C-alpha positions in Angstrom: 71.5 257.8 117.2 67.9 256.5 117.4 67.7 256.6 113.6 71.0 254.5 113.4 69.6 252.0 116.0 66.3 251.7 114.0 68.2 251.2 110.7 70.5 248.5 112.3 67.5 246.7 113.8 65.7 246.8 110.5 68.9 245.6 108.7 69.3 242.6 111.0 65.6 241.7 110.7 65.9 241.7 106.9 69.1 239.6 107.0 67.5 237.1 109.5 64.4 236.8 107.4 66.1 236.4 104.0 69.2 234.5 105.1 67.6 231.1 105.2 66.0 231.7 101.8 69.4 232.2 100.2 71.0 229.0 101.5 71.3 226.3 98.9 72.7 223.7 101.3 75.8 223.4 99.1 77.8 221.8 101.9 75.1 219.3 102.8 75.8 215.7 101.7 73.5 214.4 99.0 70.6 212.3 100.2 71.4 208.6 100.6 70.2 206.3 97.9 67.5 204.0 99.1 67.2 200.4 97.8 64.3 199.5 95.5 62.4 196.3 94.9 60.3 194.4 92.3 57.8 191.7 93.5 55.0 189.7 92.1 53.7 186.2 91.4 54.8 183.5 89.0 51.9 181.4 87.7 52.9 177.8 86.9 50.7 175.2 85.0 49.8 172.2 87.0 51.7 169.8 84.8 55.5 170.3 84.5 57.8 168.7 81.8 59.6 165.5 83.0 62.0 166.2 85.8 64.9 164.6 84.0 64.6 167.2 81.1 65.2 170.2 83.5 68.5 170.8 85.3 67.2 173.9 87.1 64.4 176.5 86.9 65.2 180.1 87.9 63.8 183.6 87.9 66.3 186.0 86.5 66.3 189.8 86.5 68.6 191.2 83.7 69.8 194.8 83.4 70.3 194.4 79.7 67.5 194.9 77.2 66.8 191.9 74.9 68.3 190.5 72.8 71.2 189.3 74.9 73.3 186.2 75.1 71.7 183.3 77.1 74.9 183.2 79.2 73.6 186.5 80.7 71.1 184.5 82.8 74.0 182.9 84.7 75.1 184.7 87.9 78.1 187.0 87.5 78.1 187.4 83.8 77.5 190.8 82.4 75.2 192.7 84.7 72.7 190.0 85.7 71.2 190.2 89.1 71.4 186.9 91.0 68.8 184.5 89.8 66.2 183.1 92.2 66.1 179.3 92.1 62.6 177.7 91.9 61.6 174.2 93.0 60.6 171.6 90.5 56.8 171.2 90.4 56.1 174.5 92.1 52.6 176.0 92.0 52.0 179.7 92.0 54.9 181.3 93.7 55.5 184.8 95.0 58.9 186.5 94.5 60.7 189.6 95.6 63.9 191.1 94.3 64.8 193.5 97.1 67.8 195.7 97.8 68.1 196.6 94.1 70.1 199.6 93.1 68.1 202.2 91.2 68.4 201.9 87.5 66.9 200.2 84.4 66.3 196.5 84.4 65.4 195.3 80.9 64.1 191.8 81.4 62.5 189.7 84.1 61.8 186.1 83.2 61.6 182.4 84.3 64.2 180.3 82.5 65.2 176.7 82.6 68.6 175.2 82.2 67.9 172.1 80.0 71.5 170.8 79.5 74.9 170.6 81.0 76.2 173.8 79.4 75.4 176.5 82.0 76.3 179.2 79.6 74.2 178.2 76.6 71.5 175.7 77.5 68.8 178.1 78.7 65.3 178.6 77.5 62.8 181.2 78.8 59.4 179.7 79.7 57.7 182.9 80.9 58.5 186.6 81.2 57.0 189.9 82.4 55.4 191.4 79.3 52.9 194.0 78.2 49.7 193.5 76.2 51.7 193.4 73.0 53.9 190.6 74.3 57.0 192.9 74.6 59.3 192.6 77.6 58.6 195.1 80.3 61.6 197.3 81.3 61.6 198.4 84.9 63.0 201.9 85.6 63.6 201.8 89.3 64.1 205.0 91.2 65.6 205.3 94.7 63.2 203.8 97.2 60.7 202.6 94.6 58.9 199.3 95.1 57.2 197.9 92.0 54.6 195.3 93.1 52.1 192.9 91.5 54.3 191.8 88.6 52.7 188.7 87.0 54.6 186.1 85.0 52.8 183.2 83.5 54.9 180.1 82.7 54.1 178.3 79.4 55.9 175.0 79.1 53.9 173.8 76.1 54.2 177.0 74.0 57.4 178.8 74.7 57.4 182.6 74.5 59.7 184.5 72.1 63.3 183.9 73.3 65.3 187.0 74.2 68.6 185.5 73.2 71.0 186.5 70.4 72.2 183.6 68.3 
């Protein structure tokens, strides 16, 4: 009887020790997705084009990789994230896109609407790019916060435009 008791105690000790190691938490809900963000600074030149030549200036974060239609910069079309409107004559300005869902964002740029056609009259005046002047794609993971993104606006020498024509 003592041998049986010893074997049972040993069995329960082994099960108690190894039991938690064998659990894969299969019934546990997946971890909640945390929002992500991209932030940085837009550097503007001191002299802007005449005010009557610009309808609006906006920072736009686009999920698509260039090239894309310029209508993509307008809110609600394709997969564009809401553009951030910028004031005429602004100096260096900080920005933040927060509460972003994880994923790839293919283009971040400052664009100006220069005419009445909100779908087709856009031109990019600055964008986030690497040393080779290629657009930076942002691969945001859950809870990731990309900071210190710099965009330099060039009104006098426009960067390569990301649009299909």
